[in-house]
Legacy VTK file of the C-alpha trace (Angstrom):
# vtk DataFile Version 3.0
C-alpha trace
ASCII
DATASET POLYDATA
POINTS 221 float
150.560 153.468 48.410
150.448 149.776 47.586
146.965 148.243 47.426
145.885 144.698 46.733
143.419 144.091 43.937
141.101 141.195 44.655
140.875 138.508 41.985
137.862 136.492 40.874
138.466 133.633 38.427
135.126 132.792 36.843
133.621 129.928 34.892
135.592 127.158 36.607
134.268 123.666 35.999
137.100 121.162 36.563
138.865 120.104 39.780
142.283 121.118 38.456
140.985 124.616 37.706
139.677 125.086 41.234
142.875 123.663 42.713
144.965 126.060 40.636
142.785 129.035 41.587
143.214 128.266 45.276
146.971 127.767 44.947
147.291 131.057 43.067
145.563 132.931 45.866
142.322 133.842 44.124
139.885 135.605 46.419
136.834 134.195 44.657
135.896 131.541 42.158
132.910 131.889 39.871
130.586 128.974 39.105
128.136 129.436 36.237
124.610 128.105 36.743
123.289 129.343 33.392
122.527 126.254 31.287
123.073 128.029 27.945
126.667 128.892 28.833
129.607 126.699 27.736
130.850 127.196 31.304
127.704 125.804 32.913
128.170 123.451 35.818
125.443 121.342 37.411
124.819 122.063 41.113
125.886 118.566 42.197
129.159 118.864 40.291
129.704 122.306 41.796
129.257 120.867 45.270
131.959 118.297 44.529
134.344 120.979 43.277
133.750 123.140 46.331
135.005 120.469 48.694
138.491 121.640 47.754
137.793 125.321 48.457
139.230 126.501 51.796
137.863 129.133 54.138
138.061 132.756 52.956
137.867 131.854 49.269
134.374 132.888 48.199
132.365 130.727 45.829
130.217 133.012 43.672
127.237 131.547 41.834
126.430 133.252 38.527
122.759 133.259 37.546
121.000 134.601 34.458
117.282 135.355 34.738
116.809 132.583 37.298
113.792 132.623 39.592
113.908 132.194 43.347
113.138 128.480 43.220
115.960 127.836 40.759
118.479 129.686 42.920
117.287 127.852 46.020
117.663 124.476 44.305
121.293 125.291 43.493
121.981 126.373 47.066
120.410 123.184 48.396
123.237 121.272 46.690
126.138 123.710 46.545
127.146 125.958 49.476
127.511 129.145 47.447
128.658 132.166 49.467
127.620 134.953 47.096
125.203 135.412 44.209
125.933 137.188 40.935
122.940 138.311 38.886
124.087 138.611 35.286
120.863 138.800 33.300
117.899 141.133 32.956
116.723 140.770 36.529
115.073 143.813 38.045
116.393 145.421 41.189
113.350 144.121 43.026
113.957 140.557 41.841
117.623 140.624 42.865
116.782 142.006 46.287
113.965 139.537 46.884
115.986 136.465 45.899
118.982 137.538 47.984
116.760 138.151 51.008
115.012 134.803 50.593
118.235 132.779 50.416
120.159 135.053 52.829
123.163 135.651 50.558
124.979 138.841 49.509
124.869 139.588 45.798
126.770 141.289 43.015
124.808 143.004 40.261
126.422 142.764 36.841
126.038 145.836 34.662
126.656 145.406 30.949
128.072 148.840 30.191
126.821 150.444 26.988
128.669 153.254 25.204
125.651 155.499 25.829
126.014 155.234 29.602
127.563 158.030 31.625
129.534 158.021 34.890
126.496 159.512 36.613
124.373 156.609 35.380
126.677 154.145 37.125
126.708 156.156 40.351
122.910 156.350 40.388
122.618 152.652 39.621
124.846 151.738 42.533
123.027 154.097 44.903
119.657 152.616 43.965
120.822 149.056 44.560
122.523 149.946 47.823
119.322 151.525 49.074
117.234 148.568 47.903
118.860 145.768 49.864
121.242 145.133 52.766
122.471 142.115 50.792
123.820 144.229 47.927
127.612 143.793 47.826
128.548 145.827 44.765
128.512 146.221 40.999
130.369 144.032 38.540
130.994 146.040 35.378
131.046 144.044 32.156
131.010 144.928 28.466
127.689 144.933 26.650
127.582 142.009 24.197
124.924 139.767 22.739
124.250 137.126 25.340
125.285 137.248 28.979
128.996 137.487 29.740
132.073 135.674 28.516
132.199 137.697 25.303
135.814 138.781 25.650
134.963 142.427 24.912
136.397 145.482 26.683
134.300 148.569 27.414
135.429 152.176 27.870
136.969 152.247 31.347
136.818 156.055 31.409
133.064 155.729 32.045
133.803 154.461 35.573
133.681 157.359 38.057
136.817 157.705 40.155
134.843 157.607 43.395
133.011 154.439 42.332
136.059 152.499 41.094
137.315 151.372 44.544
134.012 149.543 45.078
133.524 147.801 41.715
134.522 144.464 40.277
135.974 145.142 36.826
135.181 142.580 34.152
134.804 142.480 30.373
137.574 141.267 28.098
140.323 141.216 30.708
143.371 139.136 29.845
147.038 138.697 30.623
147.760 141.382 28.019
145.565 144.157 29.438
144.846 143.505 33.112
147.919 145.365 34.380
146.801 148.454 32.455
143.235 147.962 33.688
144.262 147.863 37.337
146.497 150.902 36.989
143.901 152.886 35.024
140.772 152.058 37.000
142.122 150.951 40.393
139.070 148.764 41.061
138.317 146.748 44.155
138.611 143.543 42.144
139.014 142.105 38.669
137.017 139.256 37.177
138.159 137.069 34.283
136.690 134.124 32.416
137.294 133.854 28.662
140.641 135.649 29.025
142.158 132.623 30.787
140.767 129.955 28.451
142.628 127.790 25.981
139.304 126.681 24.472
135.783 127.949 25.103
134.762 126.892 28.581
138.113 125.250 29.381
140.611 127.140 31.516
144.315 127.203 30.652
146.222 126.769 33.907
149.253 128.648 32.575
147.067 131.621 31.599
145.474 131.581 35.039
148.919 131.841 36.592
150.034 134.606 34.231
146.848 136.582 34.837
147.347 136.558 38.609
150.974 137.579 38.165
149.920 140.484 35.936
147.501 141.733 38.606
150.193 141.485 41.273
152.588 143.369 39.020
150.092 146.197 38.732
149.605 146.316 42.484
153.315 146.884 43.042
153.057 150.028 40.917
150.010 151.551 42.644
LINES 1 222
221 0 1 2 3 4 5 6 7 8 9 10 11 12 13 14 15 16 17 18 19 20 21 22 23 24 25 26 27 28 29 30 31 32 33 34 35 36 37 38 39 40 41 42 43 44 45 46 47 48 49 50 51 52 53 54 55 56 57 58 59 60 61 62 63 64 65 66 67 68 69 70 71 72 73 74 75 76 77 78 79 80 81 82 83 84 85 86 87 88 89 90 91 92 93 94 95 96 97 98 99 100 101 102 103 104 105 106 107 108 109 110 111 112 113 114 115 116 117 118 119 120 121 122 123 124 125 126 127 128 129 130 131 132 133 134 135 136 137 138 139 140 141 142 143 144 145 146 147 148 149 150 151 152 153 154 155 156 157 158 159 160 161 162 163 164 165 166 167 168 169 170 171 172 173 174 175 176 177 178 179 180 181 182 183 184 185 186 187 188 189 190 191 192 193 194 195 196 197 198 199 200 201 202 203 204 205 206 207 208 209 210 211 212 213 214 215 216 217 218 219 220
């Protein structure tokens, strides 16, 4: 059976990157509102970029340890459709912020080698029970800092029954995303550093090749 893997291109900060993502058929674009990141974009600049985003392409705002007021200030400027909590936020904090701003959210999990498949299943079940705004888990590699580390984690830790609901991240690139899709069969893949020519700057050719590699995997599923 052929299935379509959704694609999120994250850390976009220039008009040409957003334009390319839309032309390539990306399902979501990620905008980073974490000031310490080289991919950070100011809310006003994000609002300008989003004018070129058509309907049914979701703009996902990535936050790291931001409080409710900070998230609300971003949303006052930029019409973000989904939140992504990528820091050390508690389940209660994620649920409360999402409820306050009325947005669905992804919870990023930085997967450690000590985690088990049951840990991930329990984590998802707890979040799903905690909030009607919970949209799913984004699984990333554990690195120092918060995302964009270009590291791959052990995909075998992802339970087969959870895989169709997760967004797979962590060190994905043109070279390994076909294997990742075929091995894990996730709902979606998320890439940032793997499509960069320099830190924080997307390479449009790599963006194109990444999408093609995902599509190639889908034809084999």
